C-alpha positions in Angstrom: -24.1 -49.0 -32.2 -22.6 -49.0 -28.8 -23.9 -46.4 -26.3 -21.3 -43.8 -25.0 -21.8 -44.8 -21.4 -21.6 -48.5 -22.3 -18.3 -47.8 -24.2 -16.8 -46.3 -21.0 -17.5 -49.4 -19.0 -17.1 -52.1 -21.5 -13.8 -51.0 -22.9 -14.9 -51.7 -26.5 -14.0 -48.1 -27.6 -10.8 -46.6 -26.1 -11.8 -43.3 -24.4 -10.2 -41.0 -21.8 -11.6 -40.9 -18.3 -12.5 -37.2 -18.8 -14.5 -38.0 -21.9 -16.3 -40.8 -20.0 -17.0 -38.5 -17.1 -18.5 -35.8 -19.5 -20.7 -38.4 -21.2 -22.0 -39.7 -17.9 -22.7 -36.2 -16.7 -24.6 -35.5 -20.0 -26.9 -38.5 -19.4 -27.2 -37.7 -15.7 -28.1 -34.0 -16.1 -29.9 -34.3 -19.4 -27.8 -31.4 -20.8 -26.7 -31.9 -24.4 -23.3 -30.7 -25.7 -22.0 -30.4 -22.1 -18.4 -30.8 -23.4 -18.9 -27.6 -25.6 -20.1 -25.7 -22.6 -17.2 -26.8 -20.4 -14.8 -25.9 -23.2 -16.3 -22.4 -23.4 -16.0 -22.0 -19.6 -12.4 -23.1 -19.8 -11.8 -20.5 -22.5 -13.3 -17.8 -20.4 -11.2 -18.7 -17.5 -8.1 -18.6 -19.7 -9.0 -15.2 -21.0 -10.0 -13.6 -17.7 -7.5 -15.2 -15.3 -4.8 -12.4 -15.7 -7.5 -9.8 -15.0 -8.7 -11.7 -12.0 -5.2 -12.0 -10.6 -4.4 -8.3 -10.9 -7.5 -7.5 -8.8 -6.8 -10.2 -6.2 -3.1 -9.5 -5.6 -3.8 -6.1 -3.8 -5.7 -8.2 -1.3 -2.3 -9.7 -0.2 -1.5 -6.3 1.4 -4.7 -6.6 3.5 -3.7 -10.2 4.4 -0.3 -9.0 5.6 -1.9 -6.4 7.7 -4.2 -8.9 9.4 -1.3 -11.3 9.9 0.5 -8.4 11.6 -2.6 -7.8 13.8 -2.9 -11.5 14.7 0.8 -11.5 15.7 0.3 -8.4 17.9 -2.7 -10.0 19.7 -0.6 -13.2 20.4 2.3 -11.1 21.6 -0.1 -9.0 23.8 -1.5 -12.1 25.4 1.9 -13.6 26.0 3.3 -10.5 27.7 0.3 -8.9 29.3 1.0 -10.4 32.8 4.8 -10.4 32.7 5.2 -6.8 31.4 1.8 -5.2 31.8 3.3 -2.0 33.1 6.5 -1.9 31.0 6.9 1.0 28.6 8.8 -1.3 26.2 6.2 -4.0 26.0 5.7 -3.5 22.3 9.3 -3.0 21.1 9.9 -6.7 20.3 6.5 -6.9 18.5 7.2 -3.8 16.4 10.6 -5.3 15.3 8.9 -8.6 14.4 6.2 -6.9 12.3 8.8 -4.6 10.7 10.8 -7.7 9.8 7.7 -9.2 8.1 7.1 -6.1 6.0 10.8 -5.6 5.2 11.0 -9.2 4.0 8.0 -8.5 1.7 9.5 -5.3 0.5 12.9 -6.9 -0.4 11.4 -9.9 -2.1 8.5 -8.4 -4.0 9.7 -4.9 -4.8 13.5 -5.0 -4.3 12.8 -2.0 -2.0 15.4 0.6 -1.3 15.4 3.8 0.8 17.7 6.7 0.1 18.4 9.6 2.4 17.6 8.2 5.9 20.5 10.4 7.1 18.5 13.5 6.2 15.9 12.7 8.9 16.6 14.9 12.0 17.7 13.3 15.3 14.8 15.2 16.9 11.3 15.9 15.8 10.2 16.5 12.2 7.2 16.4 10.0 7.5 13.9 7.1 5.4 14.9 4.1 4.9 12.3 1.4 3.2 11.5 -1.9 0.3 9.0 -1.5 0.2 6.1 -3.9 -2.9 4.0 -4.5 -2.1 2.3 -1.2 0.4 3.4 1.4 2.4 0.2 1.1 5.6 2.1 0.3 5.1 4.0 3.5 4.8 0.7 5.4 8.1 -0.3 4.0 9.7 3.0 5.0 8.4 2.5 8.6 9.9 -1.0 8.7 13.3 0.3 7.5 13.2 3.1 10.0 12.5 0.7 12.9 15.1 -1.9 11.8 17.9 0.5 10.9 17.3 3.4 13.3 15.1 1.7 16.0 12.8 4.7 15.7 9.1 5.1 15.3 7.3 7.6 13.1 3.8 8.6 14.1 1.3 8.7 11.3 -1.8 10.8 10.5 -4.5 8.6 8.8 -7.9 9.2 7.4 -10.9 8.6 9.6 -12.1 5.6 7.7 -9.0 3.6 8.6 -10.1 3.6 12.2 -13.4 2.0 11.2 -11.7 -1.1 9.7 -12.5 -4.2 11.7 -9.7 -5.5 13.9 -7.3 -2.6 13.1 -7.4 -0.8 16.5 -4.5 -2.7 18.1 -2.3 -2.2 15.0 -3.0 1.5 14.9 -2.3 2.0 18.6 0.9 0.0 18.6 2.3 2.0 15.6 1.2 5.4 16.7 -1.5 6.1 14.0 -3.5 9.2 14.8 -6.8 10.7 13.6 -4.9 13.9 13.0 -6.2 16.8 15.1 -3.6 19.6 14.9 -3.2 19.6 18.7 -2.4 15.9 18.8 0.2 16.2 16.0 1.8 19.2 17.7 2.0 17.3 21.0 3.7 14.3 19.3 6.2 16.6 17.6 7.0 18.5 20.8 7.6 15.2 22.5 10.4 14.7 20.1 8.8 12.2 17.6 8.7 12.1 13.9 5.2 12.5 12.5 4.2 11.7 8.9 1.3 12.9 6.8 0.2 12.9 3.2 -1.5 16.2 2.4 -3.2 14.6 -0.6 -4.6 11.8 1.5 -7.3 9.5 0.2 -8.2 11.8 -2.7 -4.6 11.7 -4.0 -4.5 7.9 -3.5 -7.6 7.3 -5.5 -7.5 10.0 -8.2 -3.9 10.7 -9.0 -2.5 8.6 -11.8 0.6 7.6 -13.7 1.4 11.3 -14.3 2.0 11.6 -10.5 0.0 14.8 -10.1 -0.2 16.1 -6.6 -3.8 16.4 -5.4 -3.4 18.7 -2.4 -6.0 21.4 -3.1 -5.5 24.3 -0.7 -4.5 22.2 2.3 -2.2 24.1 4.7 -3.1 22.5 8.1 0.0 20.3 8.0 2.2 23.4 7.5 0.6 25.1 10.4 1.4 22.1 12.6 5.0 22.3 11.6 5.0 26.1 12.4 3.3 25.6 15.8 5.7 22.8 16.7 8.7 24.7 15.3 10.0 21.7 13.4 11.3 21.1 9.9 9.3 19.5 7.1 11.0 16.5 5.4 9.7 15.7 1.8 9.5 12.0 0.7 8.6 10.3 -2.5 8.7 6.6 -3.7 9.6 5.9 -7.3 7.2 3.7 -9.2 4.6 3.6 -6.4 1.8 4.2 -9.0 3.1 1.3 -11.1 2.9 -1.1 -8.2 -0.8 -0.7 -7.7 -3.2 1.4 -9.8 -6.8 2.5 -9.4 -9.8 3.0 -11.6 -10.1 6.6 -10.3 -10.3 8.0 -13.8 -13.9 6.7 -14.1 -16.2 9.7 -13.3 -18.7 7.6 -11.4 -16.2 6.6 -8.7 -15.2 10.2 -8.3 -18.8 11.3 -7.8 -19.4 8.6 -5.2 -16.3 9.7 -3.2 -17.1 13.4 -3.3 -20.7 12.8 -2.2 -20.3 10.0 0.4 -16.5 10.2 1.3 -16.3 6.4 0.8 -13.1 5.1 -0.9 -15.0 2.6 -3.2 -12.6 3.0 -6.1 -11.4 -0.5 -7.3 -7.6 -1.0 -7.2 -5.6 -3.6 -9.2 -2.0 -4.7 -9.7 0.5 -5.4 -6.9 3.0 -5.7 -9.7 6.5 -6.6 -8.5 8.0 -3.3 -9.7 11.1 -1.6 -8.3 10.4 0.7 -5.3 12.9 3.3 -4.2 11.9 5.8 -1.5 13.8 9.1 -1.7 14.0 11.5 1.3 14.6 15.1 0.4 16.4 17.9 2.1 14.5 19.2 5.2 12.7 22.5 5.0 13.8 24.3 8.2 11.5 26.0 10.5 11.1 29.7 9.6 9.1 31.9 11.9 8.8 34.6 9.2 6.6 32.6 6.8 2.9 31.6 7.1 1.3 28.2 6.6 0.3 28.9 2.9 3.9 29.8 2.0 5.3 26.8 3.9 2.7 24.5 2.2 3.9 25.8 -1.2 7.5 25.1 -0.3 6.6 21.5 0.7 4.7 21.0 -2.4 7.5 22.2 -4.5 9.9 19.9 -2.7 7.8 16.9 -3.4 7.4 17.9 -7.0 11.2 18.3 -7.3 11.6 14.7 -6.0 9.1 13.4 -8.6 10.7 15.3 -11.4 14.2 14.0 -10.5 13.4 10.4 -9.8 10.2 9.5 -11.7 9.8 9.1 -15.4 6.4 10.5 -16.5 4.1 9.0 -17.4 4.8 5.9 -15.3 5.0 2.6 -17.1 4.6 -0.8 -15.5 6.9 -2.7 -17.9 9.7 -0.1 -17.5 9.3 -0.3 -13.7 9.5 -4.1 -13.8 12.7 -3.9 -15.8 14.3 -1.6 -13.2 14.4 -4.6 -10.9 17.3 -5.8 -13.0 19.3 -2.6 -13.1 22.8 -3.0 -11.6 23.8 0.6 -11.4 23.1 2.4 -8.1 20.7 5.3 -8.2 22.0 8.6 -7.0 20.3 10.0 -3.9 
């Protein structure tokens, strides 16, 4: 009887190169039934590849952020001598980064924003629902820069400022820790400021029912009162279908509440339809307190959710909305 390895080299028995390679590896490693093991590994890869993909895709958002940061560093180096003392040194960079994100928004999510005309010409506090990641808010910022040539300062959680390499990006785009005094100052200087009262807790532990996780937070409302500016509600349709979290697992909630670390796994980055809706401004009223104004803002966000989001959210339905031809009403 001809040995397997000999058959591969002698040509006496017709065999594929892959089979020959497996037989050679069996002899070299001394492992029997190597082909069965490899077939089992291939089967596992086939089964788990979709699961692996949905957990890897959200990493593309982080990749885009770091691409933005690298561009800003290159831009800074190129212009630091020529325009070191110019107030407009970052305008071109912001527009380029906005173009990058707007391109991603158009291609991946068919992104639309409705109601930009409702933003005041002067200062205002934009209050929005927080998805699993704020990618929809990044898209909004890009549209605002491209269409209105206007920035919106942003209040972010403290952990964002600890991310390696993010300092330049946060500085260039006006991201703040969020002390009330700093927010009031930015508003009194005529800027738009945006905040999500639900913050990280809402991002991680809200779900496809789009429940608002605000607790008793009224600080943002007090900022609007102190600065005497309107509150503008904002919500993005299908933001929970784009990226989802495992926040429903009790262990992750306990870890967050004890350590304040956002260690909840996220998955998805499904190319669902995103539409951001800007609601009617809530005007400044000196006769109401922060708790009452917070309640009004919460009701306004809930109204946008009720009007524009089908509950519970569904990934397949949100994907199909990419192919709708009818224009949604504002």
